[in-house]
N, C-alpha and C positions, 0 to 999 in steps of 0.2 A: 246199508249194504254191509254184509259180513265179510266180504273179500272174495278172493278167487275160489273156484270150486274146490281146490285142494285144501283150502282152509276150513272146509266143512267138518273136518275132524274135531274142530274146536266146539262143535255143537253136538257131538255124539254122547251117548250115555257115559257117565263117569266124569263128565266135565261140568263145571259150575253152571253154564247157561242152559244145559239140557233140562227141558221141562220148566224153565223159569217162567214165572208170571210177571213179565216186565215189558215196559213199553220200549220203543226203538232206542231212545236215549240211554235207558238203563242197560239194555242188551249191548249197545255199543261200548259203554263204559266197562262192562264185564269183559268184553272181548279184548279190551286194551290193557287190563290188569295182568300182571305176571301169573303164570300157572300156579295153582295152589295144591290140587290133588296129585296123587302119584300118577294117575292116568294123564292128567294135563301136562305134568312135567315130562312124561315119556313121549307124548306127542310133540311137545315143544322141542325136546332134544332131537328127535328123529327128523323133524323139519329143518333143524338148523345144523345138522351134522353134514360134513362133506360127503358127497355121493360115494357109495361103496365102502364107507368106513363105519357104518352102524353095526352093532352086534346083533346077532339073531336073538329073538325072544327066548327066554328060559322055559 
């Protein structure tokens, strides 16, 4: 299981697991790793910022 519905952004284009040819164990390990791409870091930051304190996208 990948987590809550809101965590689905971790599987969107621009993230490491998007389109990955991996079994469930490999996918789970990928989801546990820290974000690597700029998109993954942006998603991670937005998810972990206090409500109302995120900056609008440029």
